[in-house]
Structure formats: C-alpha cells, structure tokens
C-alpha positions as CSV (number, residue, x, y, z in Angstrom):
1,M,0.0,0.0,0.0
2,V,1.3,3.4,-0.9
3,K,1.3,6.4,1.4
4,K,2.5,9.2,-0.9
5,H,4.4,9.7,-4.2
6,S,6.5,12.2,-6.0
7,D,7.0,12.2,-9.8
8,N,10.2,12.5,-11.7
9,Q,12.7,12.5,-8.9
10,R,16.4,12.3,-9.8
11,I,18.4,10.0,-7.5
12,S,22.1,9.1,-7.6
13,G,23.5,6.0,-6.0
14,L,24.7,2.4,-6.2
15,V,22.7,-0.5,-7.7
16,V,22.5,-3.2,-5.1
17,P,20.8,-6.6,-5.2
18,S,17.9,-7.0,-2.7
19,Q,16.2,-10.2,-3.7
20,W,17.3,-13.6,-5.2
21,D,15.4,-16.6,-6.6
22,E,15.9,-20.1,-5.4
23,T,18.9,-20.6,-7.7
24,G,20.7,-17.4,-6.5
25,K,19.8,-15.3,-9.5
26,V,19.2,-11.6,-8.6
27,I,15.5,-10.7,-9.1
28,G,15.2,-7.6,-7.0
29,L,17.2,-4.4,-6.8
30,T,17.6,-1.3,-4.6
31,I,19.3,2.0,-5.2
32,Q,21.5,3.0,-2.3
33,S,21.6,6.7,-2.6
34,F,24.6,8.8,-1.7
35,N,22.5,10.6,0.9
36,E,22.0,7.2,2.7
37,N,18.4,6.6,1.5
38,E,17.3,3.3,0.1
39,Y,14.9,2.9,-2.8
40,L,13.4,-0.4,-3.7
41,V,13.3,-0.7,-7.5
42,E,9.9,-1.6,-8.9
43,R,10.0,-4.4,-11.4
44,R,9.6,-3.0,-14.9
45,K,11.3,-3.4,-18.2
46,T,13.7,-0.5,-17.4
47,A,14.6,-2.0,-14.1
48,K,15.6,-5.3,-15.7
49,N,18.3,-3.5,-17.6
50,L,19.8,-2.3,-14.3
51,I,20.9,-5.8,-13.3
52,S,23.9,-5.5,-15.6
53,L,25.0,-2.5,-13.6
54,L,25.2,-4.2,-10.2
55,H,27.5,-2.3,-7.8
56,Q,27.9,0.6,-10.3
57,K,27.1,4.3,-9.7
58,V,24.0,5.4,-11.5
59,Q,21.6,8.3,-11.8
60,V,18.0,7.3,-12.1
61,V,14.8,9.4,-12.8
62,G,11.4,8.1,-11.8
63,R,8.4,8.2,-9.6
64,V,9.1,7.7,-5.9
65,N,6.5,6.2,-3.6
66,E,6.6,5.9,0.1
67,R,4.9,2.8,1.5
68,L,2.9,2.8,4.7
69,D,5.9,1.0,6.4
70,G,8.1,4.0,5.5
71,R,10.2,2.3,2.8
72,K,10.6,4.1,-0.5
73,T,10.1,2.5,-3.9
74,I,11.0,3.9,-7.3
75,S,9.5,3.2,-10.7
76,I,12.4,4.1,-13.0
77,R,11.7,5.9,-16.2
78,E,15.4,6.4,-17.3
79,F,18.8,5.8,-15.9
80,K,22.5,6.4,-16.8
81,L,25.8,5.1,-15.6
82,M,27.8,7.7,-13.8
83,E,31.5,8.2,-14.2
84,N,33.6,7.3,-11.1
85,D,34.3,10.9,-10.0
86,N,30.9,12.3,-11.1
87,H,28.5,11.8,-8.1
88,A,26.7,14.1,-5.8
89,Y,26.7,13.5,-2.0
C-alpha cells in the first residue's frame, strides 16, 4: 500500500541486489543513494536493464512512492551510468 508519491525525482546511488530466486539469480534491486536513503526498484522493463549495472554508480529518474511502512520505492523511467568521479553527495 502506498502512502504518498513524487513524480520525476532524480536519484544518484549504487545499484545493489535485494532479492534472489531459489537458484541465486538476482530478481530484486535497490538504489542505495549517496545521501543514505534506500529505494526499492519496482519491477519494470527499465529496471531489468539495471541488473547488468550491479554495484555501479547510476543516476535514475522516476516516480518515488513511500509505503505505509516508511520504505521508499522507485519506478524508474530512465537511468544512466555515472563516471567514477561524477557523483553528488
């Protein structure tokens, strides 16, 4: 259940696995932002492409939702790989 949302937020952070299937394959991701927030990535076609960028710095744009339990999710509309020295804290 969703508490509130915000469209087209830009977030920079690391792509980190958060869920695995029974064979150990990554099936869920989070974005660990540089300001110490965590965003669960909603499963969409765009999100599937992020799996190839595990542990890489990315900038994503999408709709952020806050669930009733306080956790944030993001429905990613676009993303790009960041250069090593090009991130915002």
